[in-house]
C-alpha positions as CSV (number, residue, x, y, z in Angstrom):
1,X,110.1,-153.4,-214.1
2,X,111.4,-152.7,-217.6
3,X,111.6,-149.2,-218.9
4,X,108.9,-147.9,-221.1
5,X,111.6,-146.0,-223.0
6,X,113.2,-147.7,-225.9
7,X,116.5,-146.0,-226.7
8,X,116.1,-146.4,-230.4
9,X,112.4,-145.8,-230.8
10,X,112.4,-142.9,-228.4
11,X,115.7,-141.3,-229.2
12,X,114.0,-138.0,-230.0
13,X,112.6,-137.9,-226.4
14,X,116.0,-138.6,-225.0
15,X,117.4,-135.7,-226.9
16,X,114.7,-133.4,-225.5
17,X,115.3,-134.6,-222.0
18,X,119.0,-133.9,-222.3
19,X,118.1,-130.4,-223.5
20,X,116.1,-130.0,-220.3
21,X,119.0,-131.2,-218.2
22,X,121.3,-128.8,-220.0
23,X,119.0,-125.7,-219.7
24,X,118.5,-126.5,-216.0
25,X,122.3,-126.9,-215.4
26,X,122.9,-123.4,-217.0
27,X,120.2,-121.9,-214.7
28,X,121.7,-123.6,-211.6
29,X,125.2,-122.3,-212.3
30,X,124.1,-118.8,-213.2
31,X,125.2,-116.2,-210.8
32,X,124.1,-113.0,-212.5
33,X,121.2,-110.7,-211.6
34,X,118.6,-111.6,-214.3
35,X,118.0,-115.3,-214.5
36,X,114.6,-114.9,-216.1
37,X,115.8,-115.7,-219.7
38,X,117.4,-118.9,-218.3
39,X,114.2,-119.8,-216.4
40,X,112.2,-119.3,-219.6
41,X,114.6,-121.5,-221.5
42,X,114.0,-124.3,-218.9
43,X,110.3,-123.8,-219.2
44,X,110.4,-124.0,-223.0
45,X,112.6,-127.1,-222.9
46,X,110.2,-128.8,-220.5
47,X,107.2,-127.9,-222.5
48,X,108.8,-129.3,-225.7
49,X,109.7,-132.5,-223.9
50,X,106.3,-132.9,-222.3
51,X,104.5,-132.3,-225.6
52,X,106.6,-134.9,-227.4
53,X,106.2,-137.3,-224.6
54,X,102.4,-137.0,-224.7
55,X,102.4,-137.2,-228.5
56,X,104.4,-140.4,-228.3
57,X,101.4,-142.1,-226.6
58,X,103.5,-143.1,-223.5
59,X,101.6,-140.8,-221.2
60,X,98.2,-142.2,-222.4
61,X,99.4,-145.7,-222.0
62,X,101.4,-145.5,-218.7
63,X,100.3,-142.2,-217.1
64,X,102.7,-139.3,-216.5
65,X,105.0,-140.6,-213.7
66,X,106.6,-143.8,-215.2
67,X,107.4,-142.3,-218.7
68,X,108.9,-139.2,-217.2
69,X,111.1,-141.2,-214.7
70,X,112.1,-143.7,-217.3
71,X,113.0,-140.9,-219.7
72,X,115.2,-139.2,-217.2
73,X,116.9,-142.4,-216.4
74,X,117.5,-143.2,-220.1
75,X,118.8,-139.8,-220.8
76,X,121.4,-140.3,-218.1
77,X,122.3,-143.9,-219.2
78,X,122.1,-144.1,-223.0
79,X,125.4,-143.1,-224.6
80,X,125.3,-139.9,-226.6
81,X,126.2,-140.1,-230.3
82,X,129.6,-138.4,-231.0
């Protein structure tokens, strides 16, 4: 099945998904005592991405699962602009 994410049309969503990946990676590698600020950064990144995904109409058209999975895949596969 083809992806519902178009790399050109949904570039802003890909940027937001990469921000989620980055925030989560920082949290996973943190070894300090107070990770709450990093957890909050992950929550905020996810909220921003989910809000934009819903506003794009993809969730209304395809449900939650497929757009989220396709977005994660696109964020991993689409080359980043240098």
